[in-house]
N, C-alpha and C positions, 0 to 999 in steps of 0.2 A: 358512448363507451369507446375506447380504443385500447386494442390490446396489442402489446409489442411481444415480441420474442427477444429477448437478449443473448448475444453469445459471446463469451470471453476465453481466449487461449492465450493471452501474451505471454505467459512464464511456465509455470508449473501445475497451474490449476486449469482443468476444463469445465467449464460452467455454462451453464444455460438456466434462464427466468423467464417467467412470464409475467407482466406486468400491467396492470389496467389503470390507463388516464395518468400514467407516471408516477403513481405513488401507491397503489394498493398491490401488494404483493401477491400473486396467485399461485407461484410456486418459483422454488430457487433450489437447484441441483449442483452441485459442486463434486467433482472428482478430483481428489488430492493425489500427487505424487509423491508424497513425501516419502513413503516407503521406497520407493525405485530410487532416488537421489540420496538418500540417508546415507549409504557406504561409502559415498563420495565426497561428504561434507558440503555439498552444495550442487546446485544444478546442472545438470548435464546438458546442453542444448539438444544433442542428438536423441537421447533419451526422452526428453521432453517431447519433442516434434511427434516420436513414433507412439508415444502414449496418447496423445491429442488424438493422432489419426484412429487408433484403437477405440476411442471413447467418445468423440464429438458426437456420433448418431444417437448412440445409445443416451447419451447425458440429454441431448434434445429431444429424445422420444418420452424418456421419464418427465422431462419437465412439462411436456404437453399434457402427459396422462395425469399428471399431479394437480395441474390447473384445471383438467377437465373441459380442454378446448383441442381444436383442429389446427391445421395450417389455414385451412378457408375461413378461420374466425380472427386470423391475424390482420393488421392495417399495416404492419412494416416488421421489417426485421433489423435490428441494430446489431452492429458488431465492432469489436475492438480492430483497429487498424493500426494503430500507433501508440507508444512506443513499446517494444517490446522484442522477443527474441524472433528473429525473421521468420526460422522453419513453424514455430508455434502459431505466429500470428496469421502465416499462411494457410494451416488447417483449417483454423475457425473462419476466416475468410470465406474460403471455399468453399466451406458447408453453407455459409450462409447465402453465396451466390446462388449455390446450385437450388437453395430451398425457396430464394426469392424469385429466381427464373421460373421454376416449377409453378408457381401460383401467381405469377404477375404480381408480386409486392415490391414497395419500394424497400431500397436498401439504404440503411442510414448510418455511415461511416463514425466512429465514436474515439474520441481521444481518452487512452487509458488515465492518464493524471486528472484530466478533466471530468472523468467518471467518479475517480475518487473524491473528489470534493464534492460533488454532487451528492454523493452518497451521504456526507455529512448533513442536508438539508431534507432529505427526504423523509425523516421522522421528526422534522420541527414544524411545529402550528403555524409558523409563520416564516416569510422567505428573510434569511438574515443579511441580504446585501443592502451596502457593501460590507466587506469585511476582509478580515486577512484568514489566508488558509496555509497551515503547514500539511504538506504531505510528506510523510515520513515511512520508508519499508525498505526491502532489501535493495531495492535497485534505486530508490528515489529520496532526496532530502531537500525540500525546495520551498520556498515562501511565496505565495502568491496574493497579490490584490485581486479581489473578485466582485466585479461590478453586477455580475448576474449570472443565471446558470449558462449562458451562453460567452461571458465576457470576462476574461483573466489575463493577467499582467505579471510577470513574473518579478519579484522583487529581488531574491537570493536564490543561491543554491550551494550545494557542497563544493567545495574544492577539490575533493579526492573521493573518498569513500562514502556510501550512503552509511545512516546508522543501523540499519538493520544488517548490513553486509559486516559493520565491524561487531554486531552482537554475534553474528555468525563465527568470526574469526577467533573471538574472545572465548567463545563456547568450545572451539577447537582446542584452545590452549588450555584449558581447564579440564578437558576431557568428557564434556558434557555432549550430549544428543544434537542432533539437527531436526528441525530448526534451531538456531541458539538462540533466539530472543526469549521465547517461553522457558527453555531450561536454565538461561541465566537469572530470568527473574525468580523462578522457583527455589534456585539456590541462595540468591539474594536476600530472601526472606529470612535466613538463618545467619546473615552476614551485619556487621555494622557499615552503613554506607559512608560514615564519616572516617573509616579506620585508615584508609589512605588517600592522600591529596593527590590524585591523578588530575592531568591539567584540563581546563577547559578552553577550547579555542576561542580569541578575539582577535578581529582585524585590525592590525596596526593603523589603519586611517579612518578605523571608527567607523567603517560601513558594516552591512548585513552579511552574513554568511556563516557556512558549518564547514569544520574539518574534523575528520574522525583518524585519520592516518596517525597523527602524534599520538592520540589517545591508544591505539592499538600497540603502537611502539613501547609506549610507558607501561603498559601491562606486560608485555613480553618482557622487558628489561628487570621490572619488580620481579618476576617469577624466576629469571637468572639471577637473583641477588645483586641486581644492579649493574653486574659485568656481562655485557652483550656476548662476549667470547664464551661464556658458560653455556651448556646445553640447557635446553627446556627441560624441568624436570617432570616426570609421568604424574599424571593426575593425583594419584595416591601418596605423592611426596609433598604436596603442596598442604602444608599446615593450615595456611588462612584462606584456603580457596573460598569459603563464603565470603570473606570480607573483600577479597578481590572482585568477587561478582558483585556484591552491593555497591561497592566502592565506584566501580566500572559504570554500573546502571544508572549513580547518583549522577557521575560526569556527563552520561551522554543528555540525561533528563534536564541537569541544570543548562546546558548549551541550547537544547530544543526551545525551553520555555523561555530563557534568557533571551533569545533572537526574536522569538513569536512575539513576546509582548512588547519587544521594542519595535518590531516592527509595526504592530497595530498605534502604539503611539506616535510615531513617525508619521504614520499616515492619517493619523486623528480618527481612528476608528474603534468602536466599542466592542465589535464581535469577534471572535475567533474559532475558527473551525481547524479541527485535527483529523486527518484521515491518511490511510492506508495501515499495512500490517502492523507497524510499531504503535499504532493508534491504540489497540488492544493492552497495552502495559499499563499495568495497574498504577504504578508510582508516577508514569507521564500523565496518565488522565486524573490522580489526586494534586499534583502540584501545579499544573496547568490550570486546573479549576481554582484551585486556591489562591495561589499566586496572583492570577488574572482578577479573582473577584476582590483582592486587597488593593488592585489598581483600579476598580470601576470596570473592569472589562469582563465579558461573559464568555465562556467556551462551552463549545458543543462538539460532540463525538458522535461518530455512529455506531450502533448495536456493534456488538465484536464480530458476528456475521458477515457484515458489511464492512468492516475494516480490510480485512484480507480480499485477495482478489474475488469477485463473484459477478454474477451475470445481472442481479438487481440493480447496480448502478449503472451498467450498460443500457439496459432496457429503460430507466428511468431517466438518463439523460438524452437516450435517443429519442424519448416521447418529447422534449422540448425541442431537440433539433429537427424533428418531423414538422411540427408545428412552424417552424421558423423556417422549413421548404428545403432544409440543407440535406438532401439526398443525394445518391450517387448512382452512376449508371455500373454495368456488368465490368466496365474497363478500370475499376476501383482497384489498386494495389495497396499494399501494406507496405509500412516503413518501420525499420528499428528503431528510427531516432525521432 
């Protein structure tokens, strides 16, 4: 039996989890900073770092208590070291170093994006490799060919904004709350996803890729009545607000599904994994599953709790890294990219 403590602090969630043998979740604690960042409509790095500093040790203590274990029961400590907000990463890494040093435990550095992909495999009965993985969140929208838990190759990424960031910006235009993804999706249930034909990005050279800045601009111009010189109307004055939300969401989902399924076909693979915060989106789950099945492709998603940032995925991938001997010393540093 191998117990790992995972720590995640790459952005605005302080998380700790204890996982046994890489799959059995004994505890998972996540402190969300949504209330702290909501007044600003997005994550403020300085606020995030200070919040992590206040919460990281209480979160670790609770994760250990919930699992019914102590530090001396652990085989190693896994921690996110990249990518993310550098101040936030350093808080989690410093805590992990201190705990590892105090008990003489191995320190396992984990890549945040690779951990998101791994999260989509932890609840499956069998390994899905090789497969195509879409990682889609507020900071990332990328496609990978995944050969194993420890081998990923980038196929394509966004040229500008991440899909989750586009949701946040459109939510702000529509006078909705933060985070934008859930708020836009709730309003979209009341609208017609085909009411407005917003653009879908396609690379001119036929290659894989994403772009959402033009879509955001199209929403802005629509709200301004087609004239970019007009002021953006207040939310209560937008008569077709639900249709805008539904049509925008549909445009994002169409782009994500189209490119992911195309990547799977180009790579000759039958499995698709979807991970990251936007993987919670109901329409994305439904359409990726249905449109994939129509092409003979199987799609898998993590449970919603493991789509957004969490430490279960860090401990889970950390287990695989530990088995491969990929540990680090106390000189380990964080990297934002």
